[in-house]
C-alpha positions, 0 to 999 in steps of 0.5 A: 130409727132416724139417722141422728141416732147411732146404736152402740150396743144392745143388752140382753135380759132374761129369766136366768134359769129358763134352759134350752138345748139347741143344735150347734150346727143349725142354731135351732132348738132341739126341744121347747125351753124348760122355764125357771118354775117348771116342776117336771124335775121333781122326781130327779130332785128326790133321786139326787137327794136320796143318792147324795144324802142331802139337798145341799150336797153340791151347794158348796160348788154351785151355790144352789140346793137340789131343786126344780129351779136348778138348771143341771137337773133340767138338762138331765131331764131333757137328756133322759126324756127327749130322743132328739137331744140324746141323739144330738149329744151322741153326734156332738152337736148338742148345746145347752144353756140358759136363754141368754147363752142361746141368744149369745150362742155359747154353752155354759159360758165362762163367768164374765162381767155383766157389761162387756162385748160378748159378740155381735148380732147376726140376724140374717139367718133369722129372717127378721124383717126391719131389723137389718140395721141391727146386724153387727151391733155389739152385744154389750150387756147381759143381766138376769131379770131382777138385776136388770130391773134394778138397773133400769130403775137406776138402783146403782147403790146399796142403801142399808135403810 
């Protein structure tokens, strides 16, 4: 970048339901991420619907029916099927969240505005050559993929027709 530009902040956009577990001591993933459309939790969906009687049993709290899209079931699958994750939980070092929470480095973050300062970039331990100038820049936005696409296209007002 030229010296005439000043970076004020960066934003993060991602596929909201892609989930990952990581080690809170090292920051490294404990297993591959489970992407939003992964269906390996099909059996869990059936198990929970059978147990609670309805796929909408927790919708009043989460806004979501039991489905393979639901992050909580991805976490249950990871705990049941990945030994390293179970071990990290027993040692109180397992973190779980969507990709943006891993990047921002919080677990199941509190509900916050999409536009505020969450923290600052810490890239030194990732060994990313050429990105040193971003070290310490505020992370000042976080949107899901569809919402960020709307913002990128300047769709800032709702128009009924």
